VOGU-3710 file (C-alpha; in Angstrom, 3 decimals, decimal comma):
1> mkqiifalil> 116,398/188,085/146,362  116,362/188,446/149,535  118,392/184,771/150,078  121,008/186,825/148,130  120,524/190,383/149,974  121,064/188,610/153,290  123,785/186,807/151,781  126,154/189,663/150,991  124,980/191,245/154,631  126,717/188,236/156,165
11> isavvfnfvs> 129,563/188,046/154,008  130,175/192,249/154,401  129,668/191,722/158,224  132,695/189,223/158,025  134,968/191,479/155,756  134,193/194,449/157,914  136,543/192,748/160,687  139,225/192,938/158,262  139,216/195,620/155,622  136,846/198,086/153,969
21> ckkkdgnvst> 133,728/196,861/152,844  131,642/197,841/149,699  127,876/197,981/149,923  125,787/196,318/146,974  126,100/199,839/145,223  129,961/200,203/144,993  130,069/202,866/147,982  132,536/202,070/150,034  132,085/202,137/154,410  133,534/204,390/156,483
31> ynatnwgfki> 134,235/202,033/158,766  137,121/199,110/158,755  138,877/197,440/161,150  140,854/200,446/162,608  138,474/203,321/162,393  135,186/201,667/163,333  133,440/202,006/166,444  131,445/204,908/168,471  133,969/207,385/168,741  133,150/210,968/171,234
41> panfplpnyt> 133,344/213,822/169,012  136,475/216,038/170,221  133,941/218,947/171,078  131,116/216,896/172,525  130,228/215,900/176,309  130,320/212,417/177,489  127,310/210,476/176,281  124,400/209,387/177,854  124,420/205,764/176,326  127,462/203,672/176,865
51> fennaqtidr> 126,822/200,174/175,532  126,312/198,614/178,984  124,960/195,044/178,380  125,033/195,510/174,696  128,678/195,846/174,035  129,423/197,241/170,407  129,986/194,961/167,539  130,144/195,280/163,708  127,609/192,185/163,657  125,215/194,328/165,799
61> fglgrllfyd> 125,472/197,301/164,271  125,001/195,825/160,909  121,904/194,140/162,272  120,275/196,939/163,438  121,137/198,778/160,527  119,173/196,119/158,806  116,714/195,990/160,900  116,352/200,233/160,686  115,520/199,997/156,702  113,241/196,968/156,702
71> nilslnnkis> 109,530/196,957/156,433  108,885/193,836/158,312  108,370/195,343/161,601  105,674/197,094/160,257  101,897/195,290/160,558  101,547/195,102/156,503  105,327/195,400/156,084  104,981/198,126/153,859  106,960/200,605/156,360  110,216/200,493/158,239
81> csschapdha> 111,973/203,224/160,601  113,592/205,006/157,747  110,020/205,710/155,597  109,604/208,891/158,280  113,560/209,043/159,260  115,552/209,444/155,986  119,215/209,813/155,674  119,421/212,224/153,251  116,676/214,741/155,397  118,990/214,249/158,702
91> fsdhnvalsa> 117,274/210,976/159,586  113,746/213,039/159,641  110,612/212,655/157,367  110,235/214,509/153,743  109,708/217,526/155,074  106,334/216,806/155,875  104,466/218,705/158,511  103,068/215,440/160,193  103,929/211,453/159,064  101,591/209,071/157,758
101> giggvlgtrn> 101,815/205,585/158,724  99,651/202,094/158,580  96,928/203,056/155,690  97,975/206,500/155,485  96,875/207,842/158,830  98,464/210,501/160,447  100,025/210,936/163,355  99,910/214,377/165,645  103,509/215,149/165,918  106,365/216,469/163,622
111> apslsnlawy> 109,101/213,093/163,186  112,466/214,743/164,572  115,544/214,424/162,995  117,589/211,257/164,952  121,028/212,458/165,672  123,651/212,178/168,627  121,431/210,557/170,148  123,637/208,272/172,474  124,048/211,852/174,134  119,832/212,277/174,823
121> pafmwdggvn> 118,760/211,535/178,880  115,032/211,085/177,174  113,463/210,814/173,814  109,831/211,666/171,744  108,784/215,227/172,055  107,156/215,072/175,533  110,305/213,075/177,215  108,233/209,790/177,446  110,793/206,934/177,185  114,012/207,574/179,284
131> hievqpmvpl> 116,269/205,076/177,016  117,641/204,580/173,943  116,932/201,047/173,794  113,133/201,439/174,848  112,326/204,019/172,436  111,698/201,948/169,461  108,536/200,402/171,303  106,645/203,206/170,667  106,713/204,332/166,936  106,854/199,750/166,404
141> tsptemnetm> 103,433/199,766/168,441  101,746/203,278/167,672  98,167/203,020/165,959  99,808/205,807/163,761  102,982/204,341/162,533  104,021/201,188/162,642  101,046/199,628/164,415  102,255/196,520/164,477  102,656/194,120/168,197  105,870/192,846/169,544
151> anilaklnan> 104,431/189,724/169,755  103,737/189,407/165,794  107,141/191,212/164,816  109,204/188,261/166,734  107,545/185,598/165,692  107,921/187,096/161,962  111,554/187,409/162,412  112,134/183,921/164,487  110,144/182,687/161,314  112,571/184,229/158,932
161> tnyknlfkka> 115,928/182,052/158,636  118,146/184,462/157,666  117,550/186,562/160,965  118,057/183,882/162,641  121,401/183,866/161,964  122,026/186,963/161,737  120,944/187,409/165,638  123,197/184,173/166,429  125,849/185,594/164,905  125,452/188,840/166,736
171> ydvdvitdqv> 123,850/188,114/170,165  124,413/184,140/170,290  120,647/183,745/170,934  118,660/180,996/169,436  115,506/182,694/169,690  115,379/186,183/168,639  113,498/187,941/171,690  112,125/191,738/172,662  115,221/192,942/174,105  118,279/191,651/171,815
181> llqalaqfts> 115,641/193,158/169,092  115,499/196,493/170,811  119,763/196,191/171,479  120,344/195,894/167,656  118,528/198,900/167,112  120,389/200,767/169,404  123,559/199,364/168,195  122,588/201,570/164,750  121,125/204,175/166,078  123,636/205,305/168,616
191> mlisadskyd> 125,945/205,619/165,429  123,947/208,244/164,097  126,477/210,634/165,325  126,284/214,154/163,224  129,390/216,198/164,117  131,131/217,477/160,776  129,232/220,662/160,331  131,396/223,346/158,908  130,541/224,411/162,569  132,067/221,740/164,037
201> qyiagtasft> 134,725/222,009/161,581  134,950/226,014/162,503  135,262/225,375/166,241  138,069/222,308/165,557  140,439/225,762/163,565  139,823/223,809/160,090  137,610/226,016/158,648  136,837/229,719/158,815  133,134/231,551/158,801  132,117/234,276/156,521
211> daektgldif> 131,206/237,518/158,470  127,285/236,606/158,876  127,853/233,600/160,085  130,438/234,955/162,581  127,890/237,966/163,484  125,147/235,046/162,836  126,702/232,921/165,469  127,512/236,195/168,346  123,755/236,986/168,027  122,588/233,052/168,205
221> rnkcagchte> 125,166/232,477/171,707  123,435/235,958/173,352  119,706/234,726/172,157  118,951/231,483/171,526  121,609/229,694/172,723  120,360/229,048/176,958  118,405/226,386/175,541  120,183/225,255/172,021  123,215/224,842/174,202  126,241/223,958/171,954
231> plftnfsyen> 127,684/221,353/171,357  124,489/219,582/171,177  122,588/222,334/169,952  119,907/221,428/172,704  119,915/221,549/176,921  117,090/218,751/176,750  114,601/220,872/178,680  110,992/220,825/178,095  109,565/224,545/177,087  106,307/226,011/176,494
241> igldmvsvdl> 107,189/228,576/174,009  103,995/230,524/173,465  102,561/228,391/170,390  99,297/228,271/171,306  97,029/230,263/174,046  95,644/226,654/175,129  97,660/223,721/173,587  95,830/220,911/172,354  98,634/218,596/172,457  99,355/218,487/176,470
251> grqlitqnpl> 103,027/217,595/175,946  104,820/217,390/178,886  102,083/217,258/180,851  100,665/213,750/179,568  104,009/211,972/181,364  103,960/214,728/184,490  100,466/214,984/185,399  101,354/218,561/186,267  99,087/220,859/184,031  101,750/223,890/184,041
261> drgkfrvpsl> 103,797/221,060/181,996  100,577/221,587/179,065  102,428/222,498/176,093  105,802/222,112/176,918  107,771/219,988/174,630  111,511/218,772/174,157  113,880/221,552/173,082  115,408/219,881/170,078  118,552/220,304/168,352  119,412/222,386/165,534
271> rnvaktypym> 121,899/220,331/164,291  120,898/219,864/160,455  117,712/222,070/160,841  118,051/223,988/157,324  117,159/220,125/156,693  114,719/219,174/158,835  111,774/221,418/158,404  109,320/221,940/158,777  109,387/222,735/162,650  107,720/222,697/165,726
281> hdgrfftlsq> 106,530/219,820/167,303  103,209/219,477/164,993  105,078/221,027/162,008  103,343/224,164/161,359  106,497/226,601/160,674  108,360/225,824/157,212  110,748/228,231/157,104  113,257/229,612/159,702  112,693/233,081/159,319  109,080/231,794/160,297
291> vldhhingal> 110,721/229,804/163,124  112,848/233,368/164,346  110,126/235,893/163,986  107,706/233,778/166,332  110,743/233,228/169,049  111,244/236,780/168,718  107,787/238,561/168,151  105,260/235,731/168,147  105,038/234,049/171,340  102,076/233,931/173,317
301> nngitdstll> 102,068/234,964/176,791  100,124/231,929/177,955  100,684/232,016/182,173  103,376/229,133/180,894  105,113/230,440/178,349  109,092/230,309/179,003  109,977/233,598/180,812  112,917/234,108/178,946  111,898/234,112/175,427  109,487/236,490/176,091
311> qltpltsaek> 111,919/238,577/176,973  113,982/238,536/173,942  114,592/241,781/171,849  113,834/242,236/168,894  116,055/241,263/165,486  116,588/243,724/162,701  115,991/242,041/159,296  119,561/242,222/158,892  119,972/240,240/162,007  117,748/237,465/161,288
321> ldiiqflntl> 119,624/236,754/158,613  122,621/236,169/159,815  121,140/234,094/162,327  119,802/231,802/159,307  123,564/232,043/157,579  124,665/230,315/161,005  121,972/228,140/161,510  122,967/226,598/157,800  126,502/226,178/159,268  125,044/223,398/161,000
331> tdiqfmvdps> 124,446/221,247/158,246  126,615/217,854/158,167  126,497/216,833/154,616  128,758/213,406/155,417  126,276/212,316/157,863  123,073/212,409/155,118  125,488/210,872/152,562  127,397/208,248/154,428  127,288/204,919/152,564  127,655/203,156/155,948
341> ladpth> 124,774/204,184/157,265  122,291/204,236/154,637  119,808/201,165/153,180  122,286/197,939/153,031  119,912/196,692/150,505  120,094/199,333/147,891
//
Protein backbone atom coordinates (compact mmCIF):
# COMPACT_ATOMS: atom_id res chain seq x y z
CA UNK A 1 0.00 0.00 0.00
CA UNK A 2 2.82 2.41 0.86
CA UNK A 3 4.38 1.83 -2.56
CA UNK A 4 1.11 2.83 -4.21
CA UNK A 5 0.84 5.96 -2.06
CA UNK A 6 4.39 7.07 -2.82
CA UNK A 7 3.87 6.43 -6.51
CA UNK A 8 0.82 8.67 -6.45
CA UNK A 9 2.83 11.38 -4.70
CA UNK A 10 5.57 11.18 -7.31
CA UNK A 11 3.02 11.42 -10.10
CA UNK A 12 1.21 14.32 -8.44
CA UNK A 13 4.48 16.23 -8.05
CA UNK A 14 4.89 16.11 -11.82
CA UNK A 15 1.30 17.02 -12.51
CA UNK A 16 1.56 19.99 -10.14
CA UNK A 17 4.01 21.62 -12.57
CA UNK A 18 1.39 21.84 -15.28
CA UNK A 19 -2.15 21.74 -13.95
CA UNK A 20 -4.09 21.69 -10.72
CA UNK A 21 -3.56 18.49 -8.79
CA UNK A 22 -6.16 16.26 -7.17
CA UNK A 23 -5.32 14.49 -3.94
CA UNK A 24 -6.18 10.89 -3.42
CA UNK A 25 -9.48 11.89 -1.79
CA UNK A 26 -10.50 13.90 -4.85
CA UNK A 27 -10.03 17.38 -3.40
CA UNK A 28 -8.46 19.84 -5.78
CA UNK A 29 -5.29 21.52 -4.61
CA UNK A 30 -5.16 25.29 -4.73
CA UNK A 31 -1.64 25.13 -6.11
CA UNK A 32 -1.00 25.00 -9.84
CA UNK A 33 1.49 26.28 -12.36
CA UNK A 34 0.20 29.84 -12.23
CA UNK A 35 -0.61 30.48 -8.56
CA UNK A 36 1.63 28.12 -6.59
CA UNK A 37 4.38 29.39 -4.34
CA UNK A 38 5.16 31.49 -1.29
CA UNK A 39 3.31 34.78 -1.45
CA UNK A 40 3.40 37.63 1.05
CA UNK A 41 -0.15 38.67 1.97
CA UNK A 42 -0.93 42.26 1.07
CA UNK A 43 -1.15 43.47 4.68
CA UNK A 44 1.89 41.52 5.93
CA UNK A 45 5.48 42.76 6.40
CA UNK A 46 8.43 41.09 4.71
CA UNK A 47 9.07 37.57 6.07
CA UNK A 48 12.05 36.56 8.15
CA UNK A 49 12.61 33.37 6.15
CA UNK A 50 13.53 33.92 2.51
CA UNK A 51 14.37 30.36 1.35
CA UNK A 52 18.06 31.24 1.10
CA UNK A 53 19.97 28.07 0.14
CA UNK A 54 16.63 26.23 0.07
CA UNK A 55 14.93 27.49 -3.07
CA UNK A 56 11.25 26.70 -3.09
CA UNK A 57 10.00 24.04 -5.49
CA UNK A 58 6.83 21.99 -5.67
CA UNK A 59 8.82 18.76 -5.27
CA UNK A 60 10.44 20.01 -2.09
CA UNK A 61 7.14 21.27 -0.71
CA UNK A 62 5.45 17.94 -1.47
CA UNK A 63 8.27 16.07 0.24
CA UNK A 64 8.08 18.27 3.33
CA UNK A 65 4.33 17.86 3.43
CA UNK A 66 4.65 14.07 3.33
CA UNK A 67 7.27 14.08 6.09
CA UNK A 68 5.12 16.31 8.30
CA UNK A 69 2.36 13.68 8.29
CA UNK A 70 4.58 10.57 8.44
CA UNK A 71 5.00 8.59 11.66
CA UNK A 72 8.41 7.38 10.45
CA UNK A 73 10.06 10.34 12.16
CA UNK A 74 9.19 9.06 15.66
CA UNK A 75 10.87 6.34 17.71
CA UNK A 76 7.96 3.89 17.57
CA UNK A 77 6.68 5.00 14.15
CA UNK A 78 3.35 6.02 15.72
CA UNK A 79 3.62 9.81 16.06
CA UNK A 80 3.98 12.45 13.35
CA UNK A 81 4.35 16.23 13.48
CA UNK A 82 0.64 16.41 12.69
CA UNK A 83 -0.23 14.36 15.76
CA UNK A 84 0.18 17.52 17.83
CA UNK A 85 -0.32 20.05 15.03
CA UNK A 86 -3.59 19.14 13.31
CA UNK A 87 -4.94 21.18 10.36
CA UNK A 88 -8.49 21.32 11.71
CA UNK A 89 -7.16 22.94 14.88
CA UNK A 90 -5.11 25.51 12.95
CA UNK A 91 -2.11 23.20 13.31
CA UNK A 92 -2.30 23.08 17.10
CA UNK A 93 -3.13 20.02 19.19
CA UNK A 94 -6.65 18.66 19.65
CA UNK A 95 -7.70 21.15 22.35
CA UNK A 96 -5.64 19.50 25.09
CA UNK A 97 -3.47 21.39 27.55
CA UNK A 98 -0.41 19.17 27.14
CA UNK A 99 0.43 16.81 24.30
CA UNK A 100 1.21 13.13 24.72
CA UNK A 101 4.45 11.91 23.18
CA UNK A 102 5.99 8.47 22.81
CA UNK A 103 4.55 6.09 25.38
CA UNK A 104 1.89 8.60 26.38
CA UNK A 105 4.40 10.79 28.22
CA UNK A 106 3.04 14.32 28.62
CA UNK A 107 5.11 17.35 27.81
CA UNK A 108 5.21 20.46 29.99
CA UNK A 109 4.10 23.07 27.45
CA UNK A 110 1.07 23.53 25.25
CA UNK A 111 1.59 22.76 21.54
CA UNK A 112 1.21 26.12 19.75
CA UNK A 113 -0.57 26.74 16.49
CA UNK A 114 1.73 26.67 13.46
CA UNK A 115 0.96 29.54 11.12
CA UNK A 116 2.93 32.32 9.45
CA UNK A 117 6.17 30.75 10.69
CA UNK A 118 8.17 32.38 7.90
CA UNK A 119 7.76 35.67 9.78
CA UNK A 120 9.05 34.34 13.11
CA UNK A 121 12.52 35.47 14.25
CA UNK A 122 12.64 32.62 16.80
CA UNK A 123 10.65 29.55 17.82
CA UNK A 124 9.41 27.64 20.86
CA UNK A 125 7.75 29.29 23.85
CA UNK A 126 11.14 30.42 25.13
CA UNK A 127 12.68 31.42 21.79
CA UNK A 128 15.30 28.72 22.14
CA UNK A 129 15.49 28.04 18.40
CA UNK A 130 16.30 30.87 16.01
CA UNK A 131 15.72 29.30 12.58
CA UNK A 132 12.78 27.54 10.97
CA UNK A 133 15.08 24.89 9.50
CA UNK A 134 16.41 23.97 12.94
CA UNK A 135 13.12 24.04 14.87
CA UNK A 136 12.05 20.42 14.06
CA UNK A 137 15.14 19.11 15.87
CA UNK A 138 13.45 19.83 19.19
CA UNK A 139 10.26 17.77 18.80
CA UNK A 140 12.04 15.04 16.84
CA UNK A 141 14.54 14.38 19.62
CA UNK A 142 12.62 15.42 22.74
CA UNK A 143 11.98 12.47 25.14
CA UNK A 144 8.46 13.82 25.75
CA UNK A 145 7.65 14.15 22.07
CA UNK A 146 8.93 11.97 19.21
CA UNK A 147 11.95 10.72 21.18
CA UNK A 148 14.02 9.78 18.15
CA UNK A 149 17.64 10.42 17.20
CA UNK A 150 18.63 12.10 13.98
CA UNK A 151 20.93 9.19 13.21
CA UNK A 152 18.08 6.71 13.45
CA UNK A 153 15.69 8.91 11.47
CA UNK A 154 18.22 9.20 8.66
CA UNK A 155 18.85 5.44 8.74
CA UNK A 156 15.13 4.77 8.33
CA UNK A 157 14.75 7.28 5.51
CA UNK A 158 17.83 6.06 3.65
CA UNK A 159 16.54 2.50 3.88
CA UNK A 160 13.25 3.57 2.33
CA UNK A 161 13.40 3.40 -1.49
CA UNK A 162 10.48 5.75 -1.94
CA UNK A 163 11.99 8.46 0.25
CA UNK A 164 15.35 7.99 -1.44
CA UNK A 165 13.67 8.68 -4.77
CA UNK A 166 11.75 11.68 -3.44
CA UNK A 167 14.85 13.29 -1.91
CA UNK A 168 16.80 12.62 -5.11
CA UNK A 169 14.09 14.33 -7.14
CA UNK A 170 13.74 17.27 -4.75
CA UNK A 171 17.36 17.88 -3.69
CA UNK A 172 19.45 15.81 -6.12
CA UNK A 173 21.12 13.86 -3.31
CA UNK A 174 21.94 10.18 -3.19
CA UNK A 175 22.17 10.13 0.60
CA UNK A 176 19.54 11.77 2.79
CA UNK A 177 21.18 14.05 5.35
CA UNK A 178 19.82 15.98 8.30
CA UNK A 179 20.24 19.20 6.29
CA UNK A 180 17.94 18.21 3.45
CA UNK A 181 15.48 16.60 5.87
CA UNK A 182 15.14 19.82 7.85
CA UNK A 183 15.03 21.92 4.68
CA UNK A 184 12.22 19.79 3.29
CA UNK A 185 10.19 20.24 6.46
CA UNK A 186 10.78 24.00 6.27
CA UNK A 187 9.46 24.00 2.71
CA UNK A 188 6.10 22.84 4.08
CA UNK A 189 5.93 24.71 7.38
CA UNK A 190 6.84 28.01 5.73
CA UNK A 191 3.74 27.62 3.57
CA UNK A 192 1.39 27.43 6.56
CA UNK A 193 0.15 30.94 5.88
CA UNK A 194 -3.02 32.12 7.58
CA UNK A 195 -4.16 35.42 6.07
CA UNK A 196 -7.73 34.94 4.89
CA UNK A 197 -9.81 35.47 8.01
CA UNK A 198 -12.77 37.83 8.20
CA UNK A 199 -10.37 40.33 9.77
CA UNK A 200 -8.10 40.18 6.71
CA UNK A 201 -11.10 40.58 4.43
CA UNK A 202 -12.24 43.57 6.50
CA UNK A 203 -8.80 45.17 6.23
CA UNK A 204 -8.88 44.54 2.47
CA UNK A 205 -12.31 46.12 2.21
CA UNK A 206 -14.03 42.95 1.01
CA UNK A 207 -15.99 42.19 4.19
CA UNK A 208 -17.86 44.18 6.81
CA UNK A 209 -17.69 43.98 10.58
CA UNK A 210 -20.69 43.99 12.85
CA UNK A 211 -20.94 46.83 15.37
CA UNK A 212 -19.73 44.47 18.09
CA UNK A 213 -16.73 43.37 15.99
CA UNK A 214 -15.82 47.00 15.24
CA UNK A 215 -16.07 47.93 18.89
CA UNK A 216 -14.04 44.88 19.84
CA UNK A 217 -11.33 45.84 17.37
CA UNK A 218 -11.18 49.36 18.80
CA UNK A 219 -10.86 48.04 22.35
CA UNK A 220 -8.30 45.47 21.23
CA UNK A 221 -6.18 48.14 19.57
CA UNK A 222 -6.35 50.25 22.70
CA UNK A 223 -5.57 47.55 25.25
CA UNK A 224 -3.97 44.55 23.54
CA UNK A 225 -2.19 45.55 20.32
CA UNK A 226 1.00 46.64 22.06
CA UNK A 227 1.98 42.98 22.37
CA UNK A 228 -0.45 41.33 19.94
CA UNK A 229 0.51 43.61 17.08
CA UNK A 230 -1.35 43.52 13.76
CA UNK A 231 -1.24 41.89 11.27
CA UNK A 232 0.63 38.91 12.78
CA UNK A 233 -0.96 39.57 16.17
CA UNK A 234 2.31 39.17 18.04
CA UNK A 235 5.34 41.40 18.48
CA UNK A 236 7.49 38.30 19.17
CA UNK A 237 8.58 39.63 22.55
CA UNK A 238 8.88 37.54 25.72
CA UNK A 239 6.74 38.58 28.66
CA UNK A 240 5.91 37.47 32.16
CA UNK A 241 2.18 38.07 32.43
CA UNK A 242 1.79 37.32 36.12
CA UNK A 243 0.46 33.80 35.90
CA UNK A 244 2.36 32.75 39.05
CA UNK A 245 4.25 34.45 41.83
CA UNK A 246 7.16 32.11 41.04
CA UNK A 247 7.00 30.30 37.71
CA UNK A 248 7.80 26.59 37.90
CA UNK A 249 8.75 26.71 34.20
CA UNK A 250 11.77 29.00 33.90
CA UNK A 251 10.68 30.06 30.42
CA UNK A 252 13.02 32.50 28.70
CA UNK A 253 15.50 32.20 31.59
CA UNK A 254 16.44 28.76 30.26
CA UNK A 255 17.87 30.50 27.21
CA UNK A 256 19.30 33.75 28.61
CA UNK A 257 20.23 32.52 32.11
CA UNK A 258 18.91 35.88 33.34
CA UNK A 259 16.76 35.53 36.49
CA UNK A 260 14.68 38.49 35.30
CA UNK A 261 13.49 36.32 32.40
CA UNK A 262 11.96 33.69 34.66
CA UNK A 263 8.42 32.88 33.60
CA UNK A 264 8.68 34.91 30.41
CA UNK A 265 7.25 33.31 27.29
CA UNK A 266 6.88 34.38 23.69
CA UNK A 267 3.78 36.45 23.02
CA UNK A 268 1.64 34.04 20.96
CA UNK A 269 -0.08 35.03 17.77
CA UNK A 270 -3.83 35.38 18.17
CA UNK A 271 -4.63 34.22 14.66
CA UNK A 272 -7.20 31.41 14.83
CA UNK A 273 -7.22 31.87 18.59
CA UNK A 274 -10.85 30.78 18.91
CA UNK A 275 -9.88 27.35 17.55
CA UNK A 276 -6.60 26.80 19.39
CA UNK A 277 -7.64 26.58 23.04
CA UNK A 278 -6.49 25.90 25.69
CA UNK A 279 -4.28 28.94 26.22
CA UNK A 280 -1.01 29.97 27.86
CA UNK A 281 2.28 28.09 27.74
CA UNK A 282 0.83 25.35 29.92
CA UNK A 283 -2.74 25.37 28.60
CA UNK A 284 -4.25 26.42 31.93
CA UNK A 285 -7.11 28.49 30.49
CA UNK A 286 -9.74 26.90 28.26
CA UNK A 287 -11.79 29.96 27.30
CA UNK A 288 -11.08 33.39 25.90
CA UNK A 289 -13.14 34.82 28.72
CA UNK A 290 -10.72 33.33 31.24
CA UNK A 291 -7.78 34.78 29.33
CA UNK A 292 -9.31 38.25 29.30
CA UNK A 293 -10.16 38.04 32.99
CA UNK A 294 -6.54 37.19 33.75
CA UNK A 295 -5.09 39.96 31.60
CA UNK A 296 -7.41 42.65 32.86
CA UNK A 297 -7.97 41.67 36.49
CA UNK A 298 -5.95 38.61 37.42
CA UNK A 299 -2.27 39.22 36.69
CA UNK A 300 -0.09 38.75 39.76
CA UNK A 301 2.58 41.33 40.47
CA UNK A 302 5.58 39.05 40.96
CA UNK A 303 8.22 41.70 40.38
CA UNK A 304 8.78 40.62 36.77
CA UNK A 305 5.22 40.99 35.49
CA UNK A 306 4.85 43.20 32.42
CA UNK A 307 4.11 46.66 33.82
CA UNK A 308 1.80 47.53 30.94
CA UNK A 309 -0.40 44.58 31.83
CA UNK A 310 -0.64 45.69 35.46
CA UNK A 311 -1.84 49.13 34.36
CA UNK A 312 -4.76 47.93 32.23
CA UNK A 313 -8.14 49.28 33.31
CA UNK A 314 -11.00 46.83 33.89
CA UNK A 315 -13.37 45.77 31.12
CA UNK A 316 -17.11 45.85 31.37
CA UNK A 317 -18.96 42.64 30.56
CA UNK A 318 -20.10 44.19 27.28
CA UNK A 319 -16.55 45.19 26.32
CA UNK A 320 -15.30 41.69 27.02
CA UNK A 321 -17.97 40.22 24.78
CA UNK A 322 -17.08 42.69 22.02
CA UNK A 323 -13.38 41.75 22.18
CA UNK A 324 -14.29 38.07 21.92
CA UNK A 325 -16.50 38.86 18.92
CA UNK A 326 -13.49 40.51 17.31
CA UNK A 327 -11.14 37.66 18.18
CA UNK A 328 -13.53 35.29 16.41
CA UNK A 329 -12.91 37.25 13.19
CA UNK A 330 -9.30 36.00 13.27
CA UNK A 331 -10.47 32.47 12.43
CA UNK A 332 -9.25 31.46 8.97
CA UNK A 333 -11.42 28.54 7.90
CA UNK A 334 -9.75 28.23 4.48
CA UNK A 335 -6.39 27.75 6.19
CA UNK A 336 -7.74 24.82 8.19
CA UNK A 337 -9.46 23.06 5.28
CA UNK A 338 -6.92 23.81 2.53
CA UNK A 339 -6.43 20.43 0.79
CA UNK A 340 -2.91 21.35 -0.26
CA UNK A 341 -1.90 21.50 3.43
CA UNK A 342 -3.71 18.32 4.45
CA UNK A 343 -2.36 14.79 4.85
CA UNK A 344 -1.46 13.69 1.29
CA UNK A 345 -2.05 10.03 2.11
CA UNK A 346 -5.74 10.45 2.95
